[in-house]
N, C-alpha and C positions, 0 to 999 in steps of 0.2 A: 066084402067091406065097401062102403060107400067111397067112390073115388075122391070126392072132396075131402072126406075125413082122412083118407090115407095121405093125401097131399099135405094136409095140415100137420100130420105126424112126421112125415119124411123131411120136409123143407127145414124145419127148425133143427132137426138132427144133423142134416148136412151142414147148415150154417154154423152149428156148434163145433163140428169136426174141423171145418175150414179155419176156425178161429185159432187153432193150434198149429196150422201149417202155413208156411209162407211159400206160395207157389212161384214167386219171382226168384230165379237163381241169382246168386251173388258170386263175384269173383274174389278168391282169397289173395290178399295183397302180401300178407306176412304171417309167418308162423312163429309165435313167441316160445313155445315149449310143446310138451306132449298133449296139452288139453286146452290151449288158448290160441286163438287166431285173430287176425285183423282183416276185415272186409275192405273191399275197394271203396266203399262209401264212408269209411272211417269208423265203423262200429266194431267193437271188440266182442268176440264170442267165446264164452267158456262152455266147454262140452258138458252137457247135463248127464248126471248119473255115473260119472267116472272121475277118478283123480289120478293124474300121472305124477311120477317122481319129480321133486322140485329141482330146477336149474339153480346153480350157485347164485346167491344174492345176499346183500347185507352182511358180508363176511362169512356166510355159511357155505360149505362145500356142496357140490351137487350130489343129490342122492343117487343110490345105485340105479343104473339104467336110465337116468334122466336124459342124458345126451342121446342115447339110442332112441328113446321115446320121441324126442324132438325131431330127430332125423327121419324116423319112420312117419311121423305126422307130416313132415314137409314133403316126403315122397307121395303121400296120399293126396294132399290138398294144395300144395303151393302152386299158385297161378292157375288153379282149377276153378271150375264153376260148381257151386254147391247149392243145395236147398236146405232150408232150416225148418225144423219142426219143434214146437214148443210143448212143454208140459204145463202144469198149473202155474209154476213160478217162471216168469219170463225174464226177469232181471235179478242180478245179485246186488249186495250192498255197495259194490264198486261201480254199478251202472252198466256192467257188461251183460250182453244178451246171454241167456242160458238156453241152449238148444241141442237137439240131436241133429247132427250134420250128415247130410246124405250126398254121396257122389252122383254123378249123372247116370251111372249104371244101376243105381238103387241101393248100393252098399252103404251101411251106416258106419261112419268113421268111428264113432264112439265104441261100437261093438268090435271093429277090427282091431283097435288099440288094446282092448281088454283081451280079445282072443289070442293076440300075439304076446301077451304078458307085458305089455308096455304101460298098462294102467290097471287099477283095481276098481271094483264097483263102489260107488258112493251113493248110498240110498238115503233119500230125504222123504219124509212122510208125505209131502205135497207133490212130489214127482215120482210116479210109479208106473207110468205108461209101458216102459220096456224093462222093468226091474227083473222079471223072470228070465227074459232073453239074455240080458247082460250078465246075470248071475250064471247062467248056463255056459256062456262064453268063458267066464272066469274059471269055473270048475274044470273046464277042459284044459285051459292053460296051466292050472295048478297041477292037474294029473300028469301032464306032459313035462312039468317042471321047466317051463321056458320063461325067458324074460326075467321079471322081478321074482318069479317063483323059483328061479335057479339059485337064488342066494338069500333065502329066508334067514333072518337073524337067529343065532343060537338062543334057545329058550333060557331066559334068566328067571322067569317067574313060573310058579307052579299053578297059578290061577289068574284068570282075567275076568273082569266084570263087564258085561255087555248091557247096553241100554236099549230096550226094545222100542223105545220112543224115538231116539236119535239114530239108532243103528250104529253107534260108536262103541268101541271097547276100550277098557282102561286097565292100568295096573291097579293092584289092590290098594296102594297108598295114594292114588290120584285123588285130589280134592273134588274133582268133578264126578269121579266114580263113586265116591263116598255119598254123593247127594242123590244117587239113583234110588227111586222109590222101590219098595219091595215088589210091587205089581209089575214094574218094568225091568226088574233085574233078571239077567240070565248069566250063568257062569260057564266059562270055557277053560278047558285044560291046556290049550295051546293057542298061539296066534293063528296057526293054520286052520284050526277048528273055527275060530272066529271069522276069518276071511271066507271060509267055506260056506258059512251061513249068511254071508253078505254084510258083515259088520266091517267097518273101517276104523283104523286107529285114531285114538284121541290125539289132537295136535299139541296138547299141553304136556301129557306124560310120555308120549311117543312109545307106546308099548312094543 
């Protein structure tokens, strides 16, 4: 292959890849919870691809394992230097950076939290770079019944409706679940089955 032609192919590819990676390390100033941190430059970062249990706020009690997830996240990143890697969506509607966060030894914090059962996989159609890897970590944690998987809710429903587009699952009486088109509808017999396939619970009906 002609060297000039090869150069023309490789350089744009490298530049495309670098657009998703921040090569400048940041110092973590504060850890809010199991999936959100504050950098020393004032930017808030929400971990892409995962969702940790909610800390108590607005009169709501902390969810199961929320405090443990926050403490584990602090152990991993507090006052540490981290690198950020982005997927297609770089910010959420709150203006927070959405990123895969890497320690200096190369470990991905998002994956470590999922592997320890401190968070579950949150798949979005536009963010899929590490989807399979994160789901593999989740399935291992589920099999070992650690963290959030040690206390799955008692099943109150006989059926759950999943949306192949949003990767959310719902109770059968959920208004959002009822709007799922036939082509995007998938049914699960249990919450565990839904999580196993990478679906996350609807925030409205809280299945």
